[in-house]
C-alpha positions, 0 to 999 in steps of 0.5 A: 500499499504505502508503495502504491501511494508514494507511487500515485504521489510521483505520478501527479505530473503524468500528463505533464511530466518526462516518462523515465527509463520508456520511450515516449512520444509526444506532441501538441498544438497550442494558440494563444489568441489574445482579445481585440485581435491583437497578438496570436501564435500559434505553437506546435510541440514535437517529443520523443524520449528513447531508453538506450543501455546502461540507464543512457536516454536521450530526449528530442524537443522541436517546436514551430512558433508562428507569430501574427497580430499587433503589440504595443510599442510604447506610444500611451493609446490617449497619444494617438492620432485621431486619423490612426487610433491605433498608432500605439501598436505595431503591426506584426507580420507572421512571423515563424521561430524555430527550436530544438532541444536535445538531451542526454539523461544518465540514471543511476541507483544513487544519482542522474545527469542531464546534458542538454543541448538547444538552439532557437532561430527566428529572422531578428533573435538566434539562441543557443543554450547549454545546460548541465544537472545533477541529482543525487539521491539520499535516503532511498530516493526520499530525498534528491539534491540537485544543481545545475549550470546553464548558459544562454549565448544569443544573438540579437538584432538591435535597433540599428539593424545589426545583430549583437550578443546577449549572454545569460549564464544560470546557477540553480540548487534544489531538493526534493523530499518525500514526507510521508507516503501522500506529501512531497516538497520540492524547493530551489534557489537560482541566480543568473546574471544576464549581459549585453543587449537587454533592451527591446528593439520594439519597444519604444518611449514618447518623446514630446518634439517641443518646441514643435507640436509632434510626440515621436518614438525612440529606442529604450534603453536599459541596462546592459547588465542584470542579477536575476534571484528566483526562489520556487517552490511546490508542495504535492498532495495526495488526497485519499478521501477523494482520490485526487492530487494537489499541488500549490506552488509559489515562485519568488524573483527579484532583480538588480533594478527593483523588478520583483514579482510573486506566482502562486499556483494552485492545481488538483488532478482526479481521475473519472473512472478508467478513462478519464481524468481532469485537471483544474488550475489557479494562477495569480502573478503580482508585481512591481514596476522595474526603476526605470519603467516611465509610460509617461512622454519624456522631453527631448534629449540628445542622448536618446538619438543614440542611448547608451545601455552602459551608461544611462539614462535607462528609460522603457515604457514597455508594460511588461516592466509595469506594476501590474497582476495577473490571473489564469484560469486553467482545465485540462480533460483527459482520455486514456485509449490505452494505459500508455497513451493519452490525449488531452485537452486544454483551455486557459483563460488570462487576464491582465491588469495594471496597477500604477494608476497612470499604465492604460489598461488598454496595453494589459491584454487578456487572452484564450489559450487552447490546447491539444495534445498526445502522449505515448509512452511505450 
């Protein structure tokens, strides 16, 4: 009975987590559709895992994203010309991102090792990633200590149309602990130091060109160095009386520019008979604004023509750096074609609201998210 309950606890994420020591094929289609004909993103995922000899396995994940629509450019919506009420939006022609990730895993009775290489390619952004993770098992596998290092080595097209570099090394340390046959916890800490071109070339700030009665959009300027600290925790509990798995997750991050955020997520997973299962979740996110965020029209200064990310001044009107809340409600239904073959469909409703009392609420998107998936382990 104890072994069965522990097994049940550790397979709460049957529909989202990778298998262990098994061959597997997974596919997923996801569509993000913002209200008011804003951004639409269509994503296709395909993943395969192949078990080899002596505890080795390989996994490959391929992704294609198609972007289209319109996104805020930094101009306050109220400043748009009457002849062009959507001047505050940048039209985005359809753009494809293609990405792949190859992972080699080694699993033994006492430890696990993972080596990873990834590449993501789009017309204005090329990213290569490298990662190594090591986990050690203790106390009859009820305690796992893990550590990792990763590096993103990116090439980004800047406002001048030139490709420049951006790097992001990250170290992490964490643990997973089974407290009893129904309960487990996870804790993780990470620290990263992005550097290089960290501005968004598509985001601008509004500038008053007085004495001319004109508001121009000039490039934003973010610091070329950043430090990010992240704490993540999760507690999973199997509720025997209702035969459901539950999860509570909390994540906190802060950076060196006064930006910080809190995420709380609650999830429940339950089987319905032999063939059906469902999961439902609620996610709440809150952040304050970065020290250099300003949505208001700025007086023109000569340094705005060619901003210096090494010395400043720094400024951005990107609403993603403002103070806001977001909430997500999710529901997913899964059907077992066989014990090892699952199809699922999910729907998420995402909505967000600005909290600084200055940024126009129109810039914050609400969206519907649709997902279809298939998984086969053999």
